[in-house]
N, CA, C and O atoms as a Tinker XYZ file with bonds, in Angstrom:
   500  protein
     1  N    -13.105000   -9.960000  -23.659000    73     2
     2  CA   -12.612000   -9.569000  -24.958000    64     1     3
     3  C    -13.625000   -8.598000  -25.554000    63     2     4     5
     4  O    -14.830000   -8.847000  -25.518000    81     3
     5  N    -13.139000   -7.513000  -26.092000    73     3     6
     6  CA   -14.031000   -6.514000  -26.659000    64     5     7
     7  C    -14.375000   -6.870000  -28.099000    63     6     8     9
     8  O    -13.677000   -7.647000  -28.750000    81     7
     9  N    -15.452000   -6.291000  -28.575000    73     7    10
    10  CA   -15.889000   -6.536000  -29.944000    64     9    11
    11  C    -14.982000   -5.808000  -30.926000    63    10    12    13
    12  O    -14.645000   -4.645000  -30.701000    81    11
    13  N    -14.575000   -6.475000  -32.022000    73    11    14
    14  CA   -13.601000   -5.900000  -32.945000    64    13    15
    15  C    -13.966000   -4.566000  -33.577000    63    14    16    17
    16  O    -13.069000   -3.764000  -33.838000    81    15
    17  N    -15.227000   -4.294000  -33.834000    73    15    18
    18  CA   -15.583000   -3.046000  -34.502000    64    17    19
    19  C    -16.501000   -2.180000  -33.645000    63    18    20    21
    20  O    -17.431000   -1.562000  -34.163000    81    19
    21  N    -16.250000   -2.131000  -32.358000    73    19    22
    22  CA   -17.074000   -1.347000  -31.448000    64    21    23
    23  C    -16.922000    0.135000  -31.734000    63    22    24    25
    24  O    -15.870000    0.597000  -32.174000    81    23
    25  N    -17.995000    0.869000  -31.477000    73    23    26
    26  CA   -17.972000    2.321000  -31.587000    64    25    27
    27  C    -18.223000    2.914000  -30.211000    63    26    28    29
    28  O    -18.912000    2.321000  -29.382000    81    27
    29  N    -17.658000    4.090000  -29.978000    73    27    30
    30  CA   -17.928000    4.800000  -28.740000    64    29    31
    31  C    -19.323000    5.409000  -28.856000    63    30    32    33
    32  O    -19.873000    5.484000  -29.955000    81    31
    33  N    -19.909000    5.851000  -27.721000    73    31    34
    34  CA   -21.239000    6.460000  -27.777000    64    33    35
    35  C    -21.333000    7.649000  -28.727000    63    34    36    37
    36  O    -22.403000    7.914000  -29.273000    81    35
    37  N    -20.219000    8.379000  -28.935000    73    35    38
    38  CA   -20.265000    9.538000  -29.839000    64    37    39
    39  C    -19.927000    9.165000  -31.282000    63    38    40    41
    40  O    -19.761000   10.049000  -32.123000    81    39
    41  N    -19.821000    7.864000  -31.580000    73    39    42
    42  CA   -19.596000    7.419000  -32.947000    64    41    43
    43  C    -18.147000    7.224000  -33.332000    63    42    44    45
    44  O    -17.864000    6.794000  -34.450000    81    43
    45  N    -17.216000    7.530000  -32.435000    73    43    46
    46  CA   -15.799000    7.326000  -32.720000    64    45    47
    47  C    -15.424000    5.858000  -32.592000    63    46    48    49
    48  O    -16.193000    5.060000  -32.056000    81    47
    49  N    -14.269000    5.511000  -33.074000    73    47    50
    50  CA   -13.787000    4.133000  -32.991000    64    49    51
    51  C    -13.292000    3.873000  -31.577000    63    50    52    53
    52  O    -12.569000    4.693000  -31.011000    81    51
    53  N    -13.673000    2.742000  -31.007000    73    51    54
    54  CA   -13.294000    2.380000  -29.652000    64    53    55
    55  C    -12.035000    1.526000  -29.658000    63    54    56    57
    56  O    -11.684000    0.926000  -30.673000    81    55
    57  N    -11.361000    1.478000  -28.514000    73    55    58
    58  CA   -10.256000    0.554000  -28.315000    64    57    59
    59  C    -10.836000   -0.851000  -28.231000    63    58    60    61
    60  O    -11.797000   -1.090000  -27.500000    81    59
    61  N    -10.248000   -1.781000  -28.982000    73    59    62
    62  CA   -10.663000   -3.176000  -28.939000    64    61    63
    63  C     -9.430000   -4.058000  -28.924000    63    62    64    65
    64  O     -8.331000   -3.620000  -29.266000    81    63
    65  N     -9.622000   -5.296000  -28.526000    73    63    66
    66  CA    -8.522000   -6.251000  -28.591000    64    65    67
    67  C     -9.087000   -7.644000  -28.750000    63    66    68    69
    68  O    -10.238000   -7.916000  -28.409000    81    67
    69  N     -8.249000   -8.517000  -29.276000    73    67    70
    70  CA    -8.583000   -9.939000  -29.340000    64    69    71
    71  C     -7.489000  -10.682000  -28.597000    63    70    72    73
    72  O     -6.353000  -10.216000  -28.513000    81    71
    73  N     -7.834000  -11.828000  -28.066000    73    71    74
    74  CA    -6.921000  -12.605000  -27.228000    64    73    75
    75  C     -6.874000  -14.026000  -27.752000    63    74    76    77
    76  O     -7.909000  -14.648000  -27.993000    81    75
    77  N     -5.659000  -14.536000  -27.926000    73    75    78
    78  CA    -5.495000  -15.923000  -28.369000    64    77    79
    79  C     -4.200000  -16.466000  -27.785000    63    78    80    81
    80  O     -3.401000  -15.726000  -27.210000    81    79
    81  N     -4.010000  -17.745000  -27.938000    73    79    82
    82  CA    -2.745000  -18.360000  -27.562000    64    81    83
    83  C     -2.051000  -18.776000  -28.839000    63    82    84    85
    84  O     -2.660000  -19.336000  -29.751000    81    83
    85  N     -0.747000  -18.484000  -28.883000    73    83    86
    86  CA     0.025000  -18.790000  -30.083000    64    85    87
    87  C      1.475000  -19.075000  -29.691000    63    86    88    89
    88  O      2.104000  -18.280000  -28.993000    81    87
    89  N      1.985000  -20.180000  -30.132000    73    87    90
    90  CA     3.384000  -20.558000  -29.905000    64    89    91
    91  C      3.790000  -20.411000  -28.439000    63    90    92    93
    92  O      4.860000  -19.886000  -28.130000    81    91
    93  N      2.927000  -20.879000  -27.548000    73    91    94
    94  CA     3.238000  -20.848000  -26.123000    64    93    95
    95  C      3.123000  -19.489000  -25.475000    63    94    96    97
    96  O      3.667000  -19.277000  -24.391000    81    95
    97  N      2.428000  -18.562000  -26.112000    73    95    98
    98  CA     2.275000  -17.207000  -25.564000    64    97    99
    99  C      0.809000  -16.809000  -25.563000    63    98   100   101
   100  O      0.022000  -17.260000  -26.395000    81    99
   101  N      0.461000  -15.956000  -24.614000    73    99   102
   102  CA    -0.841000  -15.288000  -24.616000    64   101   103
   103  C     -0.654000  -14.050000  -25.479000    63   102   104   105
   104  O      0.190000  -13.208000  -25.174000    81   103
   105  N     -1.428000  -13.925000  -26.551000    73   103   106
   106  CA    -1.274000  -12.823000  -27.491000    64   105   107
   107  C     -2.528000  -11.950000  -27.452000    63   106   108   109
   108  O     -3.646000  -12.437000  -27.618000    81   107
   109  N     -2.321000  -10.663000  -27.231000    73   107   110
   110  CA    -3.399000   -9.676000  -27.240000    64   109   111
   111  C     -3.125000   -8.735000  -28.401000    63   110   112   113
   112  O     -2.133000   -8.007000  -28.393000    81   111
   113  N     -3.999000   -8.747000  -29.399000    73   111   114
   114  CA    -3.859000   -7.848000  -30.549000    64   113   115
   115  C     -4.797000   -6.671000  -30.306000    63   114   116   117
   116  O     -6.016000   -6.832000  -30.262000    81   115
   117  N     -4.214000   -5.497000  -30.152000    73   115   118
   118  CA    -4.955000   -4.295000  -29.779000    64   117   119
   119  C     -5.158000   -3.394000  -30.989000    63   118   120   121
   120  O     -4.302000   -3.306000  -31.870000    81   119
   121  N     -6.323000   -2.717000  -31.016000    73   119   122
   122  CA    -6.672000   -1.832000  -32.124000    64   121   123
   123  C     -7.333000   -0.572000  -31.600000    63   122   124   125
   124  O     -8.011000   -0.596000  -30.572000    81   123
   125  N     -7.136000    0.518000  -32.305000    73   123   126
   126  CA    -7.808000    1.763000  -31.953000    64   125   127
   127  C     -7.048000    2.567000  -30.920000    63   126   128   129
   128  O     -5.887000    2.276000  -30.633000    81   127
   129  N     -7.694000    3.579000  -30.358000    73   127   130
   130  CA    -7.017000    4.475000  -29.424000    64   129   131
   131  C     -6.979000    3.923000  -28.002000    63   130   132   133
   132  O     -7.977000    3.409000  -27.497000    81   131
   133  N     -5.797000    4.036000  -27.354000    73   131   134
   134  CA    -5.668000    3.706000  -25.928000    64   133   135
   135  C     -5.715000    5.038000  -25.185000    63   134   136   137
   136  O     -4.686000    5.619000  -24.839000    81   135
   137  N     -6.951000    5.505000  -24.950000    73   135   138
   138  CA    -7.152000    6.833000  -24.375000    64   137   139
   139  C     -8.181000    6.775000  -23.251000    63   138   140   141
   140  O     -8.802000    5.738000  -23.016000    81   139
   141  N     -8.351000    7.891000  -22.566000    73   139   142
   142  CA    -9.200000    7.982000  -21.385000    64   141   143
   143  C    -10.594000    7.402000  -21.577000    63   142   144   145
   144  O    -11.044000    6.620000  -20.739000    81   143
   145  N    -11.288000    7.756000  -22.646000    73   143   146
   146  CA   -12.677000    7.297000  -22.793000    64   145   147
   147  C    -12.781000    5.802000  -23.086000    63   146   148   149
   148  O    -13.889000    5.274000  -23.188000    81   147
   149  N    -11.658000    5.116000  -23.221000    73   147   150
   150  CA   -11.648000    3.669000  -23.449000    64   149   151
   151  C    -11.261000    2.917000  -22.180000    63   150   152   153
   152  O    -10.909000    1.739000  -22.237000    81   151
   153  N    -11.325000    3.595000  -21.036000    73   151   154
   154  CA   -10.858000    3.043000  -19.772000    64   153   155
   155  C    -11.460000    1.676000  -19.432000    63   154   156   157
   156  O    -10.705000    0.806000  -18.998000    81   155
   157  N    -12.774000    1.420000  -19.599000    73   155   158
   158  CA   -13.313000    0.088000  -19.256000    64   157   159
   159  C    -12.658000   -1.041000  -20.065000    63   158   160   161
   160  O    -12.355000   -2.097000  -19.509000    81   159
   161  N    -12.442000   -0.836000  -21.343000    73   159   162
   162  CA   -11.806000   -1.869000  -22.171000    64   161   163
   163  C    -10.352000   -2.066000  -21.761000    63   162   164   165
   164  O     -9.845000   -3.187000  -21.795000    81   163
   165  N     -9.677000   -0.986000  -21.373000    73   163   166
   166  CA    -8.293000   -1.093000  -20.928000    64   165   167
   167  C     -8.216000   -1.868000  -19.612000    63   166   168   169
   168  O     -7.308000   -2.677000  -19.421000    81   167
   169  N     -9.164000   -1.624000  -18.708000    73   167   170
   170  CA    -9.211000   -2.383000  -17.451000    64   169   171
   171  C     -9.460000   -3.863000  -17.713000    63   170   172   173
   172  O     -8.886000   -4.724000  -17.047000    81   171
   173  N    -10.311000   -4.151000  -18.677000    73   171   174
   174  CA   -10.583000   -5.546000  -19.059000    64   173   175
   175  C     -9.301000   -6.201000  -19.588000    63   174   176   177
   176  O     -9.009000   -7.355000  -19.273000    81   175
   177  N     -8.549000   -5.460000  -20.389000    73   175   178
   178  CA    -7.282000   -5.970000  -20.914000    64   177   179
   179  C     -6.309000   -6.294000  -19.777000    63   178   180   181
   180  O     -5.654000   -7.336000  -19.796000    81   179
   181  N     -6.216000   -5.401000  -18.786000    73   179   182
   182  CA    -5.342000   -5.645000  -17.632000    64   181   183
   183  C     -5.756000   -6.929000  -16.924000    63   182   184   185
   184  O     -4.903000   -7.740000  -16.563000    81   183
   185  N     -7.056000   -7.117000  -16.722000    73   183   186
   186  CA    -7.551000   -8.326000  -16.051000    64   185   187
   187  C     -7.215000   -9.593000  -16.812000    63   186   188   189
   188  O     -6.797000  -10.585000  -16.215000    81   187
   189  N     -7.393000   -9.571000  -18.114000    73   187   190
   190  CA    -7.083000  -10.763000  -18.912000    64   189   191
   191  C     -5.586000  -11.038000  -18.942000    63   190   192   193
   192  O     -5.171000  -12.197000  -18.908000    81   191
   193  N     -4.771000   -9.989000  -19.006000    73   191   194
   194  CA    -3.319000  -10.182000  -18.981000    64   193   195
   195  C     -2.889000  -10.772000  -17.637000    63   194   196   197
   196  O     -2.006000  -11.628000  -17.585000    81   195
   197  N     -3.517000  -10.312000  -16.553000    73   195   198
   198  CA    -3.203000  -10.821000  -15.215000    64   197   199
   199  C     -3.529000  -12.313000  -15.111000    63   198   200   201
   200  O     -2.821000  -13.060000  -14.435000    81   199
   201  N     -4.581000  -12.737000  -15.769000    73   199   202
   202  CA    -5.030000  -14.130000  -15.682000    64   201   203
   203  C     -4.354000  -15.045000  -16.706000    63   202   204   205
   204  O     -4.695000  -16.224000  -16.806000    81   203
   205  N     -3.408000  -14.510000  -17.458000    73   203   206
   206  CA    -2.748000  -15.294000  -18.512000    64   205   207
   207  C     -2.165000  -16.589000  -17.943000    63   206   208   209
   208  O     -1.540000  -16.594000  -16.882000    81   207
   209  N     -2.382000  -17.673000  -18.667000    73   207   210
   210  CA    -1.885000  -18.982000  -18.232000    64   209   211
   211  C     -0.474000  -19.251000  -18.740000    63   210   212   213
   212  O      0.293000  -19.969000  -18.098000    81   211
   213  N     -0.135000  -18.684000  -19.876000    73   211   214
   214  CA     1.199000  -18.872000  -20.438000    64   213   215
   215  C      2.175000  -17.896000  -19.773000    63   214   216   217
   216  O      1.771000  -16.837000  -19.293000    81   215
   217  N      3.437000  -18.254000  -19.749000    73   215   218
   218  CA     4.456000  -17.401000  -19.136000    64   217   219
   219  C      4.704000  -16.147000  -19.966000    63   218   220   221
   220  O      4.936000  -15.078000  -19.401000    81   219
   221  N      4.662000  -16.252000  -21.289000    73   219   222
   222  CA     4.910000  -15.117000  -22.178000    64   221   223
   223  C      3.592000  -14.429000  -22.509000    63   222   224   225
   224  O      2.620000  -15.081000  -22.891000    81   223
   225  N      3.568000  -13.104000  -22.359000    73   223   226
   226  CA     2.419000  -12.285000  -22.741000    64   225   227
   227  C      2.913000  -11.294000  -23.789000    63   226   228   229
   228  O      3.860000  -10.545000  -23.551000    81   227
   229  N      2.261000  -11.296000  -24.950000    73   227   230
   230  CA     2.620000  -10.380000  -26.032000    64   229   231
   231  C      1.448000   -9.438000  -26.267000    63   230   232   233
   232  O      0.326000   -9.879000  -26.515000    81   231
   233  N      1.718000   -8.138000  -26.188000    73   231   234
   234  CA     0.730000   -7.123000  -26.553000    64   233   235
   235  C      1.131000   -6.575000  -27.909000    63   234   236   237
   236  O      2.143000   -5.884000  -28.028000    81   235
   237  N      0.348000   -6.876000  -28.924000    73   235   238
   238  CA     0.606000   -6.366000  -30.274000    64   237   239
   239  C     -0.119000   -5.032000  -30.398000    63   238   240   241
   240  O     -1.343000   -4.989000  -30.521000    81   239
   241  N      0.640000   -3.955000  -30.364000    73   239   242
   242  CA     0.089000   -2.597000  -30.396000    64   241   243
   243  C      0.262000   -1.945000  -31.761000    63   242   244   245
   244  O      0.102000   -0.731000  -31.887000    81   243
   245  N      0.585000   -2.726000  -32.780000    73   243   246
   246  CA     0.844000   -2.176000  -34.112000    64   245   247
   247  C     -0.356000   -1.433000  -34.685000    63   246   248   249
   248  O     -0.185000   -0.494000  -35.463000    81   247
   249  N     -1.573000   -1.842000  -34.310000    73   247   250
   250  CA    -2.772000   -1.195000  -34.847000    64   249   251
   251  C     -3.387000   -0.193000  -33.867000    63   250   252   253
   252  O     -4.526000    0.233000  -34.058000    81   251
   253  N     -2.653000    0.183000  -32.828000    73   251   254
   254  CA    -3.128000    1.213000  -31.905000    64   253   255
   255  C     -2.922000    2.566000  -32.582000    63   254   256   257
   256  O     -1.832000    2.876000  -33.062000    81   255
   257  N     -3.984000    3.360000  -32.612000    73   255   258
   258  CA    -3.952000    4.604000  -33.379000    64   257   259
   259  C     -3.519000    5.828000  -32.581000    63   258   260   261
   260  O     -3.058000    6.814000  -33.156000    81   259
   261  N     -3.666000    5.770000  -31.253000    73   259   262
   262  CA    -3.300000    6.914000  -30.413000    64   261   263
   263  C     -3.125000    6.424000  -28.989000    63   262   264   265
   264  O     -3.826000    5.511000  -28.553000    81   263
   265  N     -2.193000    7.027000  -28.262000    73   263   266
   266  CA    -1.960000    6.678000  -26.859000    64   265   267
   267  C     -1.852000    7.976000  -26.066000    63   266   268   269
   268  O     -1.040000    8.843000  -26.391000    81   267
   269  N     -2.678000    8.107000  -25.018000    73   267   270
   270  CA    -2.536000    9.248000  -24.114000    64   269   271
   271  C     -1.956000    8.755000  -22.796000    63   270   272   273
   272  O     -1.498000    7.616000  -22.709000    81   271
   273  N     -1.972000    9.595000  -21.776000    73   271   274
   274  CA    -1.376000    9.216000  -20.494000    64   273   275
   275  C     -2.096000    8.022000  -19.860000    63   274   276   277
   276  O     -1.468000    7.228000  -19.159000    81   275
   277  N     -3.397000    7.886000  -20.095000    73   275   278
   278  CA    -4.127000    6.723000  -19.579000    64   277   279
   279  C     -3.642000    5.450000  -20.265000    63   278   280   281
   280  O     -3.492000    4.416000  -19.615000    81   279
   281  N     -3.397000    5.517000  -21.561000    73   279   282
   282  CA    -2.873000    4.354000  -22.281000    64   281   283
   283  C     -1.486000    3.975000  -21.805000    63   282   284   285
   284  O     -1.193000    2.793000  -21.628000    81   283
   285  N     -0.623000    4.971000  -21.594000    73   283   286
   286  CA     0.721000    4.706000  -21.078000    64   285   287
   287  C      0.619000    4.112000  -19.674000    63   286   288   289
   288  O      1.345000    3.176000  -19.338000    81   287
   289  N     -0.281000    4.656000  -18.858000    73   287   290
   290  CA    -0.488000    4.123000  -17.515000    64   289   291
   291  C     -0.979000    2.686000  -17.539000    63   290   292   293
   292  O     -0.589000    1.878000  -16.695000    81   291
   293  N     -1.829000    2.366000  -18.500000    73   291   294
   294  CA    -2.315000    0.993000  -18.650000    64   293   295
   295  C     -1.159000    0.058000  -18.980000    63   294   296   297
   296  O     -1.063000   -1.032000  -18.416000    81   295
   297  N     -0.295000    0.469000  -19.876000    73   295   298
   298  CA     0.868000   -0.363000  -20.211000    64   297   299
   299  C      1.771000   -0.550000  -18.998000    63   298   300   301
   300  O      2.305000   -1.638000  -18.785000    81   299
   301  N      1.945000    0.504000  -18.201000    73   299   302
   302  CA     2.757000    0.388000  -16.983000    64   301   303
   303  C      2.112000   -0.581000  -15.992000    63   302   304   305
   304  O      2.812000   -1.369000  -15.357000    81   303
   305  N      0.780000   -0.530000  -15.851000    73   303   306
   306  CA     0.082000   -1.464000  -14.954000    64   305   307
   307  C      0.232000   -2.903000  -15.436000    63   306   308   309
   308  O      0.433000   -3.813000  -14.632000    81   307
   309  N      0.135000   -3.104000  -16.732000    73   307   310
   310  CA     0.290000   -4.454000  -17.277000    64   309   311
   311  C      1.710000   -4.954000  -17.023000    63   310   312   313
   312  O      1.898000   -6.120000  -16.678000    81   311
   313  N      2.711000   -4.089000  -17.190000    73   311   314
   314  CA     4.088000   -4.486000  -16.916000    64   313   315
   315  C      4.258000   -4.846000  -15.445000    63   314   316   317
   316  O      4.853000   -5.874000  -15.124000    81   315
   317  N      3.744000   -4.013000  -14.554000    73   315   318
   318  CA     3.844000   -4.280000  -13.116000    64   317   319
   319  C      3.165000   -5.602000  -12.770000    63   318   320   321
   320  O      3.696000   -6.392000  -11.989000    81   319
   321  N      1.992000   -5.841000  -13.350000    73   319   322
   322  CA     1.270000   -7.097000  -13.132000    64   321   323
   323  C      2.079000   -8.272000  -13.661000    63   322   324   325
   324  O      2.196000   -9.300000  -12.993000    81   323
   325  N      2.635000   -8.126000  -14.854000    73   323   326
   326  CA     3.416000   -9.210000  -15.461000    64   325   327
   327  C      4.616000   -9.560000  -14.579000    63   326   328   329
   328  O      4.880000  -10.734000  -14.320000    81   327
   329  N      5.327000   -8.554000  -14.128000    73   327   330
   330  CA     6.497000   -8.799000  -13.284000    64   329   331
   331  C      6.097000   -9.448000  -11.964000    63   330   332   333
   332  O      6.795000  -10.329000  -11.462000    81   331
   333  N      4.977000   -9.012000  -11.406000    73   331   334
   334  CA     4.516000   -9.543000  -10.123000    64   333   335
   335  C      3.987000  -10.961000  -10.187000    63   334   336   337
   336  O      3.935000  -11.654000   -9.171000    81   335
   337  N      3.592000  -11.398000  -11.380000    73   335   338
   338  CA     3.026000  -12.745000  -11.523000    64   337   339
   339  C      3.958000  -13.687000  -12.277000    63   338   340   341
   340  O      3.578000  -14.811000  -12.605000    81   339
   341  N      5.175000  -13.230000  -12.550000    73   339   342
   342  CA     6.150000  -14.088000  -13.212000    64   341   343
   343  C      5.975000  -14.225000  -14.713000    63   342   344   345
   344  O      6.511000  -15.155000  -15.317000    81   343
   345  N      5.224000  -13.304000  -15.330000    73   343   346
   346  CA     5.046000  -13.328000  -16.771000    64   345   347
   347  C      6.154000  -12.534000  -17.464000    63   346   348   349
   348  O      6.711000  -11.600000  -16.888000    81   347
   349  N      6.461000  -12.906000  -18.677000    73   347   350
   350  CA     7.405000  -12.208000  -19.537000    64   349   351
   351  C      6.583000  -11.386000  -20.521000    63   350   352   353
   352  O      5.879000  -11.960000  -21.352000    81   351
   353  N      6.651000  -10.061000  -20.452000    73   351   354
   354  CA     5.850000   -9.180000  -21.297000    64   353   355
   355  C      6.691000   -8.645000  -22.447000    63   354   356   357
   356  O      7.801000   -8.152000  -22.245000    81   355
   357  N      6.144000   -8.751000  -23.667000    73   355   358
   358  CA     6.787000   -8.193000  -24.859000    64   357   359
   359  C      5.745000   -7.361000  -25.595000    63   358   360   361
   360  O      4.613000   -7.805000  -25.789000    81   359
   361  N      6.125000   -6.165000  -26.002000    73   359   362
   362  CA     5.240000   -5.287000  -26.771000    64   361   363
   363  C      5.659000   -5.265000  -28.231000    63   362   364   365
   364  O      6.850000   -5.243000  -28.542000    81   363
   365  N      4.674000   -5.271000  -29.128000    73   363   366
   366  CA     4.915000   -5.005000  -30.545000    64   365   367
   367  C      4.488000   -3.553000  -30.746000    63   366   368   369
   368  O      3.325000   -3.201000  -30.553000    81   367
   369  N      5.447000   -2.719000  -31.136000    73   367   370
   370  CA     5.213000   -1.279000  -31.159000    64   369   371
   371  C      5.111000   -0.710000  -32.566000    63   370   372   373
   372  O      5.712000   -1.222000  -33.511000    81   371
   373  N      4.336000    0.360000  -32.680000    73   371   374
   374  CA     4.353000    1.186000  -33.885000    64   373   375
   375  C      4.975000    2.523000  -33.502000    63   374   376   377
   376  O      5.283000    2.742000  -32.330000    81   375
   377  N      5.163000    3.403000  -34.448000    73   375   378
   378  CA     5.852000    4.671000  -34.192000    64   377   379
   379  C      5.128000    5.525000  -33.155000    63   378   380   381
   380  O      5.777000    6.152000  -32.318000    81   379
   381  N      3.800000    5.562000  -33.195000    73   379   382
   382  CA     3.035000    6.382000  -32.250000    64   381   383
   383  C      3.151000    5.890000  -30.818000    63   382   384   385
   384  O      3.281000    6.693000  -29.895000    81   383
   385  N      3.105000    4.595000  -30.627000    73   383   386
   386  CA     3.251000    4.028000  -29.285000    64   385   387
   387  C      4.674000    4.250000  -28.791000    63   386   388   389
   388  O      4.888000    4.588000  -27.627000    81   387
   389  N      5.649000    4.059000  -29.683000    73   387   390
   390  CA     7.057000    4.326000  -29.333000    64   389   391
   391  C      7.221000    5.763000  -28.846000    63   390   392   393
   392  O      7.876000    6.013000  -27.834000    81   391
   393  N      6.628000    6.692000  -29.566000    73   391   394
   394  CA     6.741000    8.102000  -29.214000    64   393   395
   395  C      6.107000    8.367000  -27.848000    63   394   396   397
   396  O      6.679000    9.097000  -27.039000    81   395
   397  N      4.939000    7.789000  -27.579000    73   395   398
   398  CA     4.278000    7.987000  -26.287000    64   397   399
   399  C      5.132000    7.428000  -25.151000    63   398   400   401
   400  O      5.245000    8.057000  -24.099000    81   399
   401  N      5.729000    6.263000  -25.349000    73   399   402
   402  CA     6.596000    5.678000  -24.322000    64   401   403
   403  C      7.869000    6.505000  -24.151000    63   402   404   405
   404  O      8.350000    6.669000  -23.030000    81   403
   405  N      8.422000    7.031000  -25.255000    73   403   406
   406  CA     9.597000    7.902000  -25.176000    64   405   407
   407  C      9.283000    9.167000  -24.371000    63   406   408   409
   408  O     10.072000    9.580000  -23.521000    81   407
   409  N      8.134000    9.773000  -24.644000    73   407   410
   410  CA     7.752000   11.003000  -23.945000    64   409   411
   411  C      7.577000   10.766000  -22.450000    63   410   412   413
   412  O      7.804000   11.670000  -21.645000    81   411
   413  N      7.176000    9.555000  -22.078000    73   411   414
   414  CA     7.006000    9.210000  -20.666000    64   413   415
   415  C      8.287000    8.632000  -20.059000    63   414   416   417
   416  O      8.293000    8.201000  -18.906000    81   415
   417  N      9.366000    8.625000  -20.836000    73   415   418
   418  CA    10.656000    8.054000  -20.420000    64   417   419
   419  C     10.514000    6.598000  -19.994000    63   418   420   421
   420  O     11.138000    6.163000  -19.026000    81   419
   421  N      9.685000    5.843000  -20.727000    73   419   422
   422  CA     9.445000    4.436000  -20.403000    64   421   423
   423  C      9.853000    3.479000  -21.514000    63   422   424   425
   424  O      9.695000    2.267000  -21.366000    81   423
   425  N     10.370000    3.991000  -22.616000    73   423   426
   426  CA    10.663000    3.105000  -23.740000    64   425   427
   427  C     11.718000    2.063000  -23.401000    63   426   428   429
   428  O     11.691000    0.959000  -23.947000    81   427
   429  N     12.647000    2.393000  -22.510000    73   427   430
   430  CA    13.688000    1.422000  -22.171000    64   429   431
   431  C     13.248000    0.434000  -21.084000    63   430   432   433
   432  O     14.004000   -0.474000  -20.738000    81   431
   433  N     12.046000    0.598000  -20.549000    73   431   434
   434  CA    11.532000   -0.280000  -19.498000    64   433   435
   435  C     10.885000   -1.536000  -20.091000    63   434   436   437
   436  O     10.890000   -2.597000  -19.468000    81   435
   437  N     10.334000   -1.408000  -21.287000    73   435   438
   438  CA     9.600000   -2.500000  -21.922000    64   437   439
   439  C     10.472000   -3.266000  -22.901000    63   438   440   441
   440  O     11.293000   -2.676000  -23.604000    81   439
   441  N     10.294000   -4.579000  -22.946000    73   439   442
   442  CA    10.876000   -5.383000  -24.028000    64   441   443
   443  C      9.964000   -5.203000  -25.222000    63   442   444   445
   444  O      8.741000   -5.241000  -25.083000    81   443
   445  N     10.542000   -5.009000  -26.389000    73   443   446
   446  CA     9.701000   -4.780000  -27.563000    64   445   447
   447  C     10.280000   -5.459000  -28.791000    63   446   448   449
   448  O     11.445000   -5.855000  -28.830000    81   447
   449  N      9.419000   -5.576000  -29.790000    73   447   450
   450  CA     9.782000   -6.165000  -31.076000    64   449   451
   451  C      9.040000   -5.404000  -32.159000    63   450   452   453
   452  O      8.056000   -4.717000  -31.888000    81   451
   453  N      9.521000   -5.532000  -33.386000    73   451   454
   454  CA     8.919000   -4.832000  -34.508000    64   453   455
   455  C      7.732000   -5.537000  -35.135000    63   454   456   457
   456  O      6.998000   -4.940000  -35.924000    81   455
   457  N      7.537000   -6.817000  -34.788000    73   455   458
   458  CA     6.411000   -7.561000  -35.345000    64   457   459
   459  C      6.002000   -8.649000  -34.359000    63   458   460   461
   460  O      6.753000   -8.991000  -33.445000    81   459
   461  N      4.811000   -9.181000  -34.555000    73   459   462
   462  CA     4.341000  -10.266000  -33.711000    64   461   463
   463  C      5.243000  -11.483000  -33.843000    63   462   464   465
   464  O      5.574000  -12.134000  -32.851000    81   463
   465  N      5.634000  -11.782000  -35.062000    73   463   466
   466  CA     6.507000  -12.937000  -35.294000    64   465   467
   467  C      7.831000  -12.781000  -34.548000    63   466   468   469
   468  O      8.323000  -13.737000  -33.948000    81   467
   469  N      8.408000  -11.582000  -34.584000    73   467   470
   470  CA     9.670000  -11.329000  -33.882000    64   469   471
   471  C      9.475000  -11.422000  -32.368000    63   470   472   473
   472  O     10.346000  -11.933000  -31.663000    81   471
   473  N      8.351000  -10.937000  -31.870000    73   471   474
   474  CA     8.079000  -11.004000  -30.426000    64   473   475
   475  C      7.978000  -12.451000  -29.958000    63   474   476   477
   476  O      8.455000  -12.791000  -28.876000    81   475
   477  N      7.364000  -13.293000  -30.766000    73   475   478
   478  CA     7.201000  -14.698000  -30.384000    64   477   479
   479  C      8.535000  -15.451000  -30.420000    63   478   480   481
   480  O      8.686000  -16.477000  -29.756000    81   479
   481  N      9.491000  -14.950000  -31.186000    73   479   482
   482  CA    10.793000  -15.607000  -31.303000    64   481   483
   483  C     11.810000  -15.125000  -30.259000    63   482   484   485
   484  O     12.856000  -15.752000  -30.093000    81   483
   485  N     11.525000  -14.034000  -29.562000    73   483   486
   486  CA    12.471000  -13.553000  -28.559000    64   485   487
   487  C     12.646000  -14.605000  -27.467000    63   486   488   489
   488  O     11.678000  -15.254000  -27.070000    81   487
   489  N     13.870000  -14.773000  -26.981000    73   487   490
   490  CA    14.062000  -15.715000  -25.866000    64   489   491
   491  C     13.371000  -15.206000  -24.612000    63   490   492   493
   492  O     13.265000  -13.996000  -24.413000    81   491
   493  N     12.909000  -16.096000  -23.780000    73   491   494
   494  CA    12.277000  -15.697000  -22.523000    64   493   495
   495  C     13.274000  -14.976000  -21.641000    63   494   496   497
   496  O     14.473000  -15.252000  -21.672000    81   495
   497  N     12.772000  -14.073000  -20.877000    73   495   498
   498  CA    13.633000  -13.292000  -19.992000    64   497   499
   499  C     13.846000  -14.018000  -18.683000    63   498   500
   500  O     14.547000  -13.516000  -17.805000    81   499
């Protein structure tokens, strides 16, 4: 788990996330940019999602500030991992993440919800 207020070496805000269990789901609340220079934290997120003990994995991306192709690729890897390990993946999206997934023609591949509460209430797939 990354530190909530980490800074990059050049003083910019780093990608961070927190991980908890809630209502029978593994919940990852992500913050900051999902971009190339945040690759180590994104790899850590993939590893923790892969090791999830609960069947439902929720990635709350509402506080993600920017997504580049590396961030989209990370989401695709997490989806592939989730499907391969029998996990149900749900994303909580904001407009910027939606736009990045739309541009990559991947928005219809992910299950999504408008809030964490709504994601936790979705029936399992």
